[in-house]
MIDO-937113 format. One record per residue (C-alpha): residue number from 1; residue in three letters; x, y, z. Coordinates in pm, whole numbers. Example, Ala and Ser with C-alpha at 12.3 -4.5 7.8 and 13.67 -1.06 7.14 Angstrom:
<atoms>
ATOM   n res      x      y      z
ATOM   1 ALA   1230   -450    780
ATOM   2 SER   1367   -106    714
</atoms>
This chain:
<atoms>
ATOM   n res      x      y      z
ATOM   1 MET   2302  -4516    281
ATOM   2 VAL   2141  -4237    145
ATOM   3 ASN   1909  -4031    405
ATOM   4 PRO   1583  -4070    220
ATOM   5 THR   1376  -3731    188
ATOM   6 PHE    969  -3716    147
ATOM   7 TRP    937  -3495   -192
ATOM   8 PRO    646  -3330   -192
ATOM   9 GLY    322  -3581   -361
ATOM  10 ALA    505  -3805   -247
ATOM  11 THR    395  -4153    -72
ATOM  12 GLY    706  -4388   -104
ATOM  13 PHE   1078  -4439   -165
ATOM  14 ILE   1267  -4715   -289
ATOM  15 SER   1671  -4668   -142
ATOM  16 SER   1980  -4744   -233
ATOM  17 PRO   2328  -4663   -188
ATOM  18 THR   2370  -4359   -351
ATOM  19 LEU   2021  -4312   -498
ATOM  20 THR   1678  -4216   -365
ATOM  21 VAL   1358  -4369   -588
ATOM  22 TRP   1001  -4285   -594
ATOM  23 GLN    756  -4535   -614
ATOM  24 ASP    402  -4349   -735
ATOM  25 GLY    602  -4149  -1012
ATOM  26 ALA    463  -3905   -842
ATOM  27 VAL    763  -3649   -890
ATOM  28 ARG    838  -3787  -1224
ATOM  29 ASP    632  -3749  -1444
ATOM  30 ASN    635  -3366  -1397
ATOM  31 ASP    921  -3190  -1566
ATOM  32 GLY   1015  -2950  -1352
ATOM  33 ARG    815  -2663  -1515
ATOM  34 LYS    528  -2710  -1291
ATOM  35 LEU    695  -2712   -976
ATOM  36 ASP    659  -2406   -733
ATOM  37 HIS   1052  -2282   -669
ATOM  38 GLY   1089  -2398   -320
ATOM  39 THR   1057  -2726   -446
ATOM  40 LEU   1262  -2686   -739
ATOM  41 GLU   1552  -2506   -520
ATOM  42 ALA   1557  -2858   -331
ATOM  43 LEU   1543  -3106   -615
ATOM  44 ARG   1813  -2934   -768
ATOM  45 ILE   2035  -2936   -444
ATOM  46 ARG   1923  -3306   -358
ATOM  47 ALA   2036  -3396   -745
ATOM  48 VAL   2405  -3211   -704
ATOM  49 GLU   2425  -3413   -388
ATOM  50 GLN   2363  -3717   -524
ATOM  51 VAL   2544  -3663   -758
ATOM  52 GLY   2889  -3514   -555
ATOM  53 GLU   2825  -3909   -303
ATOM  54 GLY   2855  -4111   -623
ATOM  55 ALA   2492  -4155   -834
ATOM  56 HIS   2533  -4082  -1173
ATOM  57 PRO   2333  -3774  -1304
ATOM  58 GLU   2106  -3998  -1553
ATOM  59 GLU   2044  -4208  -1274
ATOM  60 VAL   1894  -3889  -1061
ATOM  61 ALA   1765  -3767  -1346
ATOM  62 ALA   1508  -4138  -1329
ATOM  63 ALA   1489  -4075  -1025
ATOM  64 LEU   1365  -3751  -1044
ATOM  65 GLY   1139  -3780  -1303
ATOM  66 LEU   1316  -3496  -1500
ATOM  67 HIS   1492  -3489  -1799
ATOM  68 ARG   1895  -3576  -1827
ATOM  69 THR   1965  -3240  -1948
ATOM  70 THR   1779  -3045  -1631
ATOM  71 VAL   2038  -3234  -1419
ATOM  72 TYR   2340  -3178  -1580
ATOM  73 GLY   2247  -2833  -1670
ATOM  74 TRP   2218  -2775  -1276
ATOM  75 LEU   2535  -2953  -1236
ATOM  76 ALA   2726  -2716  -1457
ATOM  77 ARG   2577  -2398  -1290
ATOM  78 TYR   2690  -2543   -952
ATOM  79 ARG   3019  -2555  -1087
ATOM  80 GLU   3005  -2246  -1202
ATOM  81 GLY   2877  -2083   -958
ATOM  82 GLY   2848  -2287   -627
ATOM  83 MET   2555  -2366   -464
ATOM  84 ASP   2374  -2039   -425
ATOM  85 VAL   2299  -2011   -774
ATOM  86 LEU   2082  -2320   -732
ATOM  87 ARG   1866  -2085   -466
ATOM  88 ALA   1521  -1992   -582
ATOM  89 ARG   1488  -1603   -636
ATOM  90 PRO   1261  -1393   -655
ATOM  91 VAL   1000  -1403   -918
ATOM  92 PRO    981  -1072  -1012
ATOM  93 GLY    599   -903  -1036
ATOM  94 ARG    417   -765  -1304
ATOM  95 PRO    643   -431  -1410
ATOM  96 PRO    446    -92  -1271
ATOM  97 LYS    226     32  -1484
ATOM  98 LEU    381    429  -1362
ATOM  99 SER    734    481  -1365
ATOM 100 TRP    885    672  -1096
ATOM 101 PRO    969    955  -1256
ATOM 102 GLN    568    979  -1363
ATOM 103 LEU    535    922  -1000
ATOM 104 SER    699   1200   -883
ATOM 105 ARG    489   1373  -1171
ATOM 106 LEU    165   1294   -982
ATOM 107 TYR    318   1332   -638
ATOM 108 VAL    384   1652   -719
ATOM 109 LEU     38   1713   -913
ATOM 110 ILE   -170   1614   -562
ATOM 111 VAL     56   1809   -306
ATOM 112 SER    140   2170   -515
ATOM 113 ARG   -268   2151   -760
ATOM 114 ASP   -580   2270   -660
ATOM 115 PRO   -804   2008   -820
ATOM 116 ARG   -956   2301  -1023
ATOM 117 GLN   -629   2416  -1152
ATOM 118 LEU   -664   2128  -1368
ATOM 119 ARG  -1050   2198  -1475
ATOM 120 LEU  -1128   1928  -1240
ATOM 121 GLY  -1412   2140  -1095
ATOM 122 PHE  -1400   2024   -721
ATOM 123 ALA  -1164   2084   -453
ATOM 124 LEU  -1073   1869   -256
ATOM 125 TRP   -876   1558   -429
ATOM 126 THR  -1080   1233   -415
ATOM 127 ARG   -922    896   -560
ATOM 128 GLU  -1193    898   -848
ATOM 129 MET  -1014   1200   -940
ATOM 130 ILE   -637   1125   -915
ATOM 131 ARG   -775    798  -1125
ATOM 132 GLU   -879   1087  -1417
ATOM 133 VAL   -546   1267  -1364
ATOM 134 ILE   -340    944  -1439
ATOM 135 ARG   -574    852  -1731
ATOM 136 CYS   -510   1204  -1877
ATOM 137 GLU   -188   1281  -1802
ATOM 138 PHE     -2    883  -1852
ATOM 139 ASP   -275    738  -2086
ATOM 140 VAL   -267    500  -1808
ATOM 141 THR   -613    307  -1665
ATOM 142 LEU   -603    195  -1325
ATOM 143 SER   -876     78  -1082
ATOM 144 MET  -1059    219   -738
ATOM 145 VAL   -766    -73   -567
ATOM 146 SER   -465     26   -728
ATOM 147 VAL   -493    459   -685
ATOM 148 GLY   -550    356   -346
ATOM 149 ARG   -213     90   -314
ATOM 150 LEU    -18    350   -486
ATOM 151 LEU    -77    645   -263
ATOM 152 ARG    -24    463    -10
ATOM 153 LYS    341    397   -174
ATOM 154 LEU    376    814   -180
ATOM 155 GLY    311    841    131
ATOM 156 LEU    -80    994     73
ATOM 157 SER   -296    747    315
ATOM 158 PRO   -463    815    601
ATOM 159 GLN   -346    519    844
ATOM 160 ARG   -494    395   1115
ATOM 161 PRO   -351    378   1495
ATOM 162 ARG   -263     67   1619
ATOM 163 LEU   -294    180   2013
ATOM 164 ARG   -547    353   2193
ATOM 165 ALA   -488    699   2199
ATOM 166 TYR   -361    786   2614
ATOM 167 GLN   -553   1073   2609
ATOM 168 GLN   -871    861   2527
ATOM 169 HIS  -1162    848   2815
ATOM 170 PRO  -1312    494   2753
ATOM 171 GLU  -1665    676   2919
ATOM 172 ALA  -1650    988   2655
ATOM 173 VAL  -1580    812   2372
ATOM 174 ASP  -1897    583   2477
ATOM 175 ARG  -2145    871   2521
ATOM 176 TRP  -2036    985   2194
ATOM 177 LYS  -2170    704   2055
ATOM 178 LYS  -2491    654   2185
ATOM 179 GLU  -2579   1032   2253
ATOM 180 VAL  -2394   1298   2182
ATOM 181 TYR  -2340   1194   1781
ATOM 182 PRO  -2651   1000   1755
ATOM 183 ALA  -2795   1368   1869
ATOM 184 ILE  -2584   1561   1615
ATOM 185 ARG  -2679   1339   1266
ATOM 186 ALA  -3035   1390   1319
ATOM 187 GLU  -3009   1746   1358
ATOM 188 ALA  -2760   1742   1060
ATOM 189 GLU  -3039   1527    912
ATOM 190 GLY  -3290   1775    989
ATOM 191 ALA  -3093   2079    796
ATOM 192 GLY  -2989   1837    511
ATOM 193 ALA  -2624   1888    596
ATOM 194 THR  -2366   1632    596
ATOM 195 ILE  -2161   1544    870
ATOM 196 PHE  -1754   1509    773
ATOM 197 PHE  -1494   1378   1004
ATOM 198 ALA  -1145   1578   1003
ATOM 199 ASP   -793   1497   1078
ATOM 200 GLU   -453   1580    976
ATOM 201 PHE   -122   1323    894
ATOM 202 GLY    225   1372    851
ATOM 203 VAL    379   1299    497
ATOM 204 SER    672   1331    355
ATOM 205 THR    755   1600     52
ATOM 206 GLY    788   1391   -288
ATOM 207 ALA    873   1065   -360
ATOM 208 SER   1191    875   -579
ATOM 209 GLY   1321    570   -681
ATOM 210 ALA   1572    396   -864
ATOM 211 GLN   1582     69  -1043
ATOM 212 ASP   1521   -264   -851
ATOM 213 GLY   1835   -403   -579
ATOM 214 LEU   1942    -14   -658
ATOM 215 ARG   1883    267   -310
ATOM 216 PRO   1777    535   -415
ATOM 217 VAL   1983    851   -326
ATOM 218 ALA   1815   1181   -242
ATOM 219 THR   2079   1496   -368
ATOM 220 ASN   1833   1725   -218
ATOM 221 ALA   1722   1591     72
ATOM 222 GLN   1793   1897    265
ATOM 223 ASN   1564   2158    -28
ATOM 224 ARG   1250   1912    149
ATOM 225 SER   1020   1998    421
ATOM 226 PRO    708   1859    644
ATOM 227 ALA    369   1853    455
ATOM 228 ASN     82   1780    621
ATOM 229 MET   -237   1620    469
ATOM 230 ILE   -606   1713    620
ATOM 231 CYS   -880   1440    562
ATOM 232 ALA  -1256   1468    556
ATOM 233 ALA  -1426   1199    589
ATOM 234 PRO  -1849   1074    529
ATOM 235 ALA  -1987    857    742
ATOM 236 LYS  -2092    745    359
ATOM 237 GLY  -1954    805    126
ATOM 238 THR  -1608    909    -45
ATOM 239 LEU  -1246   1044    192
ATOM 240 ARG  -1200   1432     86
ATOM 241 PHE   -828   1529    149
ATOM 242 ALA   -572   1819     35
ATOM 243 VAL   -220   1864    112
ATOM 244 TYR    -34   2206    272
ATOM 245 PRO    380   2246    294
ATOM 246 GLY    436   2264    714
ATOM 247 ASN    211   2211    970
ATOM 248 THR   -169   2237    986
ATOM 249 THR   -243   2624   1066
ATOM 250 ALA   -545   2815   1104
ATOM 251 VAL   -507   2949    737
ATOM 252 THR   -452   2551    586
ATOM 253 LEU   -799   2467    772
ATOM 254 THR   -957   2773    680
ATOM 255 ASP   -824   2716    300
ATOM 256 PHE   -923   2314    341
ATOM 257 CYS  -1293   2423    479
ATOM 258 ASP  -1317   2683    195
ATOM 259 ARG  -1282   2384    -31
ATOM 260 LEU  -1524   2106    105
ATOM 261 LEU  -1812   2375    112
ATOM 262 HIS  -1701   2455   -240
ATOM 263 ASP  -1757   2054   -325
ATOM 264 ALA  -2041   2008    -58
ATOM 265 PRO  -2389   2030   -172
ATOM 266 GLY  -2435   2157    127
ATOM 267 PRO  -2376   2237    488
ATOM 268 VAL  -2125   2048    646
ATOM 269 TYR  -2097   1940    980
ATOM 270 LEU  -1703   1946   1006
ATOM 271 VAL  -1599   1683   1367
ATOM 272 VAL  -1283   1783   1447
ATOM 273 ASP  -1050   1737   1768
ATOM 274 GLY   -870   1963   2017
ATOM 275 HIS   -610   2052   1756
ATOM 276 LEU   -435   2448   1804
ATOM 277 ALA   -576   2482   1452
ATOM 278 HIS   -879   2361   1518
ATOM 279 GLN   -972   2574   1850
ATOM 280 ALA   -799   2882   1651
ATOM 281 THR   -990   3207   1609
ATOM 282 THR   -906   3248   1275
ATOM 283 ALA  -1106   2894   1257
ATOM 284 ARG  -1411   3005   1415
ATOM 285 LYS  -1412   3320   1204
ATOM 286 PHE  -1426   3155    949
ATOM 287 ALA  -1705   2918   1050
ATOM 288 ALA  -1913   3199   1169
ATOM 289 SER  -1860   3335    844
ATOM 290 ALA  -2026   3079    613
ATOM 291 GLU  -2353   3167    707
ATOM 292 GLY  -2457   2908    857
ATOM 293 ARG  -2332   2635    559
ATOM 294 LEU  -2025   2535    833
ATOM 295 ARG  -2034   2393   1203
ATOM 296 LEU  -1761   2323   1363
ATOM 297 ILE  -1812   2074   1630
ATOM 298 ASP  -1515   1978   1852
ATOM 299 ARG  -1579   1642   1975
ATOM 300 THR  -1307   1644   2287
ATOM 301 THR  -1528   1871   2475
ATOM 302 TYR  -1851   1651   2496
</atoms>
């Protein structure tokens, strides 16, 4: 006797030596195309097993509420390729709007160009600007959410650390939140300045891809070099960033600050950490030469 199995939506069954027949007709009334792939996989495997145990294919089709040609088709596939061909395969999603060559081209534009070289009028990258570049370069319109996903795909997105930094002092953090930052914010408001929080992230220089199912092979991996993305995020507003080859230095930091001043409508209060580039004399001299438009605030000193 066949051990009955409950299919999704079924409330009862009648078993026979060779067949399981459902009483409520929930599965029988379905032609199969409306069922999810997991259910269809279970139906295919069960149908082949029942035929193997002696049931007639047309009886199996009637019991499952499917056309007999559907079951015969499953049997033919099983005879040709075995049980594996009956299993559900991943359903491909919507094809990407940008090909891998286009993604590589976009990556090069972001990493190697100042936005002003593309006549965008700003010195640091934002998602809105990248969206405009994609529209102009590739005649493709993406939403802001899609641009964010694309940047993550290229490795160009700041990531929140999962674990608290071991150097972090809870008492200092609490004092920063309750005393130091409110005072800085009040001072910035009085000066008409914008507060930005700066940070750096390592990125990979280059994007590669291949057809689905084929792993890309990088033939020029030895020519790749590390790069760093410097970001400036305001308390409210748009994150701005630039990508520089190699590690962050005082030179790249001052270039970033110069471009940030270019884009900012007024003075800039840039909150930095204890990175060596932030403490460098070059960076401090540049801030002093900005005639009050730039103030570097090292949050680790409070």
